[in-house]
N, C-alpha and C positions, 0 to 999 in steps of 0.2 A: 479445258474447262476452267472458267474463271471462279475464283473464290478468294475474297480479300483476306479471309482468315487463315488461308493456307500459308504456313511458314515457308521461308525461302529454302529450297532444297540444297543440302550441303553436298550432295553427290551430282549436282547438275553439270559439273565440269567433266564428269566421267566420259561423256561422248567425245570431248576434245582429246582424250588420251588413247583413242582407238587407232591413232596413226602409229607408224613404226618408230616415231621419235621417242627418246627417253623422257623421264620425268622432268629432267632439268629444262626441257623446252616447253613444258606446260606451265600455265599460270594458275596458282591456287589462290582463291580469295582469302583475305586476311582472317576472316572469321570462320573459314571452313576447317573442320577437323582434319587431322592427318589422313591422307588418302588410304584406301584399303591396300593391302600388300599386293593385290593383283596389278596395281599401277606402277610397281617398281620396275626397274630395268628389265627389258624383255629377256635378256640372257639368263635372269634368275627368276623368271616368272613361275609361280605356283599354279599348275593346271587347274586345281580345284578352285582356288581363289579367282582365277581368270574366268572360270565358268560362272561363279557366283556373281562376279561383276557384270557379266553379260546378261544374267537373269535380271539384275537390278536395272540395267540399261533398258531392257525390253519392257519391264514393268513401268519405268519412267516414261518410255515412249507411249505406252498404252494410256496412262493417266493424263498425259499432256497433249495427246492428239486424239481429238474426237473421232477421226476417221480411221484410227488404227484398229486393226482386228486382233483382239486378244487370242493368243493360242493357249488352249487348255493345258497343254503339257508344260508351258512356261509358267502359267499361273500355279499349277500343281507343284512344280519345283519350288517356286517362290514361297508358297504356303508351307511346304515341308521345312524350308529354311527357318521361317518364322516360328513354327512350332518347336523346332529344335532349340532356337534361341530362348523361347519361353521356358522350355524344360531346363536348360542350363541355368537361367536366372532363378528359377524356383529352387535349385539345388545349391548354387554358389553365386558369388559376386561376379557377374559377367559385365561386359561392356554395355552399360546402361545407355550411354549416349547413342551408340550405333543402334541399339534396340529401339529407342524413340524414333529414329529415322525410319526404321523398318515399319513401325506402327503407323507412321504417317503414310507410308506407301500402301499399307493394307487399307487404311481408311479411304485414301484417294481411289484405290482400285475398286473398293466396294461401291463407292458413290459413282464412279465412272461407269461400271457395269450395270448397276441398278438404274441409273439415270437413262442410259441408252444401251440396253442389253442387245446382244447380237447372238441369239440362240443358235442360228444356223451355222455360226462359226465356232461357237464354244462347244457345240455338240449336245450339251445337256445343261439344264438349269441347276443341276445339283452342285455345280461349281460355285454358284452364287451362295448357296447354303453353306458350303465349306468356308468360303471367304468370311461370311457372317459369323460362323462358329469360331474361326481363328481370331477374328477381330474381338469377339466377345471374351475369349480367353485372354487375349492381350490386355484388354481393358480391365478385366478382373485383376490381373497382376498389377497394373498401374494403380488401380483403386486401392489395393492392399498396401502398395508402397506409399501412396499418397496419405493413407490413414496412419501408417507407421511414422512417417516424417512429421505429420501434424501432432501426433500424440507424444512426440519426443520434445515437447516444449519445455524450455527452461525458465519460463516466466515466473517472476517472484513479485511480491508486493513492493519491493524496493526498486524495480525497474522504473525508469523515467524516460520521458520522450527526449530528454536532452542528450542521451547517449545513443540515440538511434539516428543513423545516417541514412536519409531517404534517398537511396540510389536507384529509384525506380526507372530512370531513363535507360540505364544500362540493361535493365530487365526487359523493358518493352522494346528495346532496340534489337532483341534477339541474341544478346551476348551469351555465349555458352560457358560451361564450366571451365573448359580449357583456357578460354580468353581470360576468365577471372583469375585463374591461377597464374597466368603469364603476366598479366598487366596490373593486377591489384594485389600481388602477393604480400605487400607491406601493409595493406589496410586491414583493419579489424571491424569492418562494417557489420553492424548488428541490427537485426529487425526484432520486433517484440518477441523475445523468447527463442529466436532462431538465428544461427549464423547465416551470412548472406548466401553462401553456396547452397545451403539447404533451401532457402527461399527461391533461389534460381531453379533448383530442381523441381520444387513444387509448382513453380510457374510453368515449366515445360510440360509437366504431367497434366496440369489443369488445361493447358492449351490443347494437348493431344486428346484428352477425354472430351472436351467440348467440341472440338473439330470432328471427332468421330461419332458424335451424336449421343454422348454419355454425359450431358450437362447435368441432368437431375441427380445422377449417381455421384458425380463430382461434388456438387453443391451440398448434397446430403452428408457426405463424409466430412466436408469442411465444417458444416454447421454443427454436427455432433461433437467433433473434436474441440472446436473453439468454445462451444457452449459449456462443455465439461471444464475447459481451462478457466473460463470466467467464473464458474461455480467454485472452483478451487481457490481462485483469487479472493472471492467474497468470504470464503471460510477462513482464509489466512488473515483477512482483515477483521475477523471476529463477527461477521454478520451471517446469520443463518436464516433461511426462509422460515417465516412464521405466519400463520394464517390470521385473519381478522378475528376469528373465533378464539384462537389461542391467545391473542393479545388481550381480549376481554377477560380471560381466565387467569392471566399471569399477574402476580402481585406487582404493583407499581415500583416497589423498591428494586426488584430485579430488572424491570424495564429501564428504570432510571440509571441504575448503576452499571449495567452491562450492555443491554441491547440498543438503547437510544444513542449512546456515544459511538457504538460500533456502526450504527446506521449513518451517523454524521460523517465519520471518518471514511466509510465506504463510498458514500455518495460523492464526497469531495475528491477522493482519489480516482474514482471512475470518471468523473466529469473532467478532471484536469490531466489525467495520465492514461488510464487504461482504455478509455474509449478512443482517444487519439491514437494509441498504439494499435488498437484493433483495426482502425480504419487504414492505417499505414500498411498493416499486414495484408488486409483484403485487397487493397489497391496494388500491392506488389505481386501477390500470387495470381491475381486475375487482371494483370495490367493490360491485356489485350481485350478485355471485356469490362469496361468501366461500369456498365449498367448492372452486371452481375455482382461486381465488387460492392457497389452501392447498396444493392438489395440485401446481400449477405450481411454486410455491416449493420444496416438498419435493423434487420431482424434480430441479430445478436444483441445489439445495444438495447433494442426495444424490450427484450425479455428481462434484462437486468433492471432497466429503468422502471418498468411496470412493477416488478417485484419490490423495488425500493419505495415506489409511490404507494403501493398497497399497504406497506407497513405504516407510512405516514398517515394515510387515511384511517388505518386501524387505531392509531394513537388519537387522532382527532375525534373518532367516534366512541372512544372509551368513556367510562364514567367520569364526570367532572369532579375535580378536587383541586384545592388551591395550590398544592405542591407541584402540580403538573404544568403550571403556567410556564416555568422557565425552560424546561426541556422542549415544550411545544414551540416556544419562541425561538429556541436554538434551531429546531428543525425548519421552522419557517424561514429563518435567516439563511440557512444552508440552501434551501430551494431557490430563494431569491438570488443568492450569489452565484449558484452553479448553473442556473438555466441559461444565462447569456453565454457562458463558456461552452455550453453544448450546442447552442444554436448554429454555430458555424460548422459543426461536425456532421449534421444530418442534411441530406439533400431535401429539397422542397418537394416531398412526395406525400403519399397518403400516410405513411408511417410517421413522418415528421408532424403532420397535422394531428394525428392521433395522440402523439406524445405531448404536444402543446396543450391539447384539450385535457388530457389526464393530469398534466402538471398544474394547469390552472385550477382544476377541480381540487387537487390536493392542497394547493395554496389557499384556496377559499375555505376549505374545511378546517385547515389548521388555524387560519386567521379567525374564523367564526368561533372555533373552540377556545382560542386565547381570549377573545372578547367575553365569551360566556364565563370563563373561569375568573377573569378579572372582575366582572360585574357581580359574580357570586360573593365577592368581598362585602358588598352592600348587605346581602342577606346574612352573612356571618355577623356583621355588626348589629343588625337589627335583632338577631336571634340571641345575642348575649344580654340577657335580662336578669342576670343573677342578683339576688337580694342581699348578699353578704358583702359588706364594705371591706375594702382592702385595709388591713391593720396599719395604723399610723398615717393614713392618708397618702401612702406611697403610690408610685406609678402603677396603674392598673395593667394586668397582663394583656388585656385587649389593646391598650395603647401601644405597648411594646410590640405585640404581634403585628398590628396594623402598620405601624410606622416602619418597622424593619422590612415587612413585606413590600411596602410602597417604595422604600429606598432601593431594595434589590430590583423591583420591577422597573423602576425608572432608570436603571442602568441600561435597560432596553428601550429607552425613551424614543429614539428615532424609529425603531421597529414598531413599537406600540402606536406611535403616531400614524405610521403607514397602515397598520392593521385596522385601527379604528376608522381611518379615512376611507379605506377601500372595502372593508368587509362588514362594517356595522350596518344594522338595519335601522334606518332613520324614520321609516314609515312616512316618507314625504317631507319630513322636517329638513331644514337646511342644516347640514352637518357643522357649519361654522356659525350657527345662530348663537347669539350671546347667552341665551337661556337664563338671563337674570343673575348670572353667577360672577361675571367678570368684575374685578375691582375698578377697571377703567372702561367706561362706556364706549370708548373709541376702539378698544381692543376686540379683535375677532379671535375667538378661541377655537382650537381644534376639538374634535369630539373627545379625544383622550384627556385634554385639559379639563373639559367640562366634567367628564367622569371622575377625574381625580378630585375636583372640587366637591362633587357630590359625596364622595367617600369621606372627605374631611368634615363636611357639614354633618353627616350622619354620626361620625365619631364624636364631634362636639356635643351633639344632642344626647348621645348615649352617656357621655361622661357627666354632663350636667344632671342627668337623671340619677346617676350613681352618687353624685356629690350630695344629693338630698337624703341618702341613706345614713349620713352622719348626723347625730343629734347635736353635736357641737358645731356651731356655725363657723367658728374659727378653723376647726379641723376640715370642714368642708372647703374653706378657702385654700388651706394648705394642699388638699387633694387636687383642686383645680390648678393651683400653681405648679405642683409637681408634674402633672400630666401636660399642662400647657407648655411648661419649660422643656419637657422631653420632646414634645412635638416640634417646637421651634428649633431646638438644637439639631434634631434630625434633618430638618429642612435646610438649615443653614450650612450643615456639613455635607449636604448632597447638592452638587451643582445642578444636577438634572431636575430634582424636585423644586429646588429654589427657582430655577428658570421657569418652571411651569406655574408655580404658585405666585411668584412675583413679589417685588419689594413691598408693594402696598399691603398685600395680605400679611406679610411678616410684621410690618409696622403696626397693623391693627391687632395682631396677636400679642405683640409686646405691650401695647396699650392695655389690653385685657388683663395681662399678667400684673401690671402695675395696679390695676383696680382691685384685683384679688388680694394683692399685698396690702392695700389700704383697708380693705374689709377685715383682713386678719388683724391688723394693728388696732383697728377700732374695737373689734370684738374682744380682744385680749388686753392690750396694754392701755387703751384709753380708760377702761374700767379701773385698772390698777392705779393709774395716775389720778383718778378721782379721789383716792384715799389721801393724796398729798395736797388737796386743795386747801385754801385759807378760810373758806366759808365756815362759820360757826366757831372759829377760834378767835373770838374778839378779845383784843388786848385791853384790859381795864387797869389803869394805874400801873402799867408795866407788867401786868400779869395776863396769862392766858387761861382759858377754861381747861384745866388739866385733865378732867375726866374725858372731855372730848378729844384732847390730844392723845391720851393713852389709847382711846378706842381707835383713833386713826392709825397709830402705829401697829396695834394688834390686827386691825383689818388688813393693812398693807402686808404685814408678815405672813398672815394666814393665806392671803390671796397669792402672794408670790410663791410661797411654798407649794401651793396647789398647782399653780402654773408650771413650776419646775417639775413637780412630780408627774404631771400629765404630759407636758410637751417634750420632756426629755425622751419619752417613748414614741413621739411622732417622728416621722422619717422625711428628711429632705436629702435625697441622694445626690443631687447636683451640688457639687462643692461650692461653685460660685454663688448659686442662689442661697445656699446655707449661710455662706459668709455675709451676703448682702442682708439677709434677714437678721442675723445677729448684730451686725453693725447698725442697722436701722433701729433695732430694739434698744441697744445700748445708748444710741444717740438721743432717744426719747426718754428713757427711764433714768439713766445715771445722773444727768444734769438736774433733773427735777427732784430726784431723791436727795442729791447732795445739797441742793438749795434748801429743801425742807428740813433736812437734818441740821444744817448749819444754823437755821433760824430758830428751830423749836427744841433742839435737844437740851439747851440750857435750862429749859423750864422743868425738866425732870430732875429729881434728886439724884445726885451722883451715887454710884455704888449699885446696890441691889436693884433699885428702880430703873436705872439706866439699862442694866443688863437684861432686865425683864422685858422692856419694851423696844429697845434698840438692838435687834438681833443681827442686823446686817450693816456692814460698812459698805460704801460704794464699791470698793475693790472686790468684796464678796459677791455683790450682785453681778459684777462683770464676769467673774469666774462661773457663776451658776448659769448666766445667759449663754456662755460659750459651751455649756453642756446640753443645750436644747437641740432637738431634731436629730439625735444620734440613734434613735430607735431602741434605746435601753433605759427603762425607768430607773431613776436614781433617788435614793432617800437622803435628804439633807442630814437627818439624824446620824445615819451610818457614816456619812461623809465627815461630820464633825468629830466623830469618834476616831 
């Protein structure tokens, strides 16, 4: 009877030993296990072993010759031997290799008789039932041993594919345990979680079970054992199964701190290490049945991937909030990076198609969630309509939050570009349409660049509205300078944002800052310098109008003291801008005051009159100017004391 799945019989040379010649004249194949004792020299032949060998020979004749008539007595004796072997194996460690050969004979015998039964020669069909019963008992023992070997996995999360020597050729070539021990004793071949000799044993058991018609039982044992092993790996990596409903109920802090990083680590390790290991193992254990190996691997990996994808979709479907953007993008990047690594692992079958569909869906949902979260920044800016101005015209918290958020978000620039390009809903609009935002009409902007420009425009409008909350126009200018400078510095120090906003935008913002500076100078120091004008101080016969001169000095003193008192409480946190402001004020005020003082101080009477009207020397003014914008109101009276 022909069957390509039938292993080569190790005892097929037994017929050659039926002559009266000793063992030394018989040729034993290299991979054939040592012959039974019955084939040793005739002078030392064990009668019982000789009888057993004859039984094996008769059974081999039956299963290899369709015309052979099976004798019921021989079959009964053979089955008695098999049952005895099973009983011994169940009690103690017996010769498992010989037992596998016996199981092969049982399976062949059963298929031979069932396929072409000869009831007139067997005498009764009950022998068929007995053969089936013995085979079932033998398979039950093999199934239990298969389970035990599988459950003795030593897989850890530190295992890598680099230390796995894929020696499947020797397995599929039918090499036995003895050959391994003889030929590869110096090797330390390791499969995922198992020594090579254990994998060889599992390979032989799987082969026998499938050949004997117990494919479903064999596959079920393998699936359960390896599924449990994979679940243990996931737990060691820190990832535990969590439903979509539970994700909605779990605080984001917990998800962000523990679960999401574990998901990323687990997905990366599974895609790069554990799935490859699992495929190697399946192909080694089921080397004679590639389609079974592929199916088992696909189903095992599918269960893990679906579990991981369900978590990703749960995160994407959770309530939107700004702080979720970055972990959402991390998960999106992980999927994008790992999917190509998994493509080569899965055969092109229904399972592979399903996983690709589920992965694409998870990517889409994560991408859409990221877009929605980022676009919600617009709503946050619009909703910030507080009517309380920031003390001292300092940088507004909205500005700090928005720019720090954008700077961090733009560290994901390439990912956000991809997300907005592939997952944004343009409602028919061209995603690269200029949208009237670009500084250069010839530039085509990506959807993310356009969105970033919108956020910046909204922030500008919001800050302009907040600047009007200040009654002092000069302070309003300081507020706009502070916030504008903060924005510009954040953009200049972030290569990603700077690249997206462009040099033209930065130059325009710098120009706006200079204009705010001019507005401040005009509102504050131009009025002060008006006190130092020459108009009304007509010199007649070498004299000036002293009452007017005295009033000029009094006005200057009072106005400068008020400016100092007020603006020393104003805040300019950027040291460079603070220095630039002080230098520009000094450059305007000190020369004008020094000239006015040098020209008109002589017209005041020395002594008490001079002390009364000339309160400041130019050096004093410089000192007081250097105290501006510190955020601490200072009194000149206390200073002089």
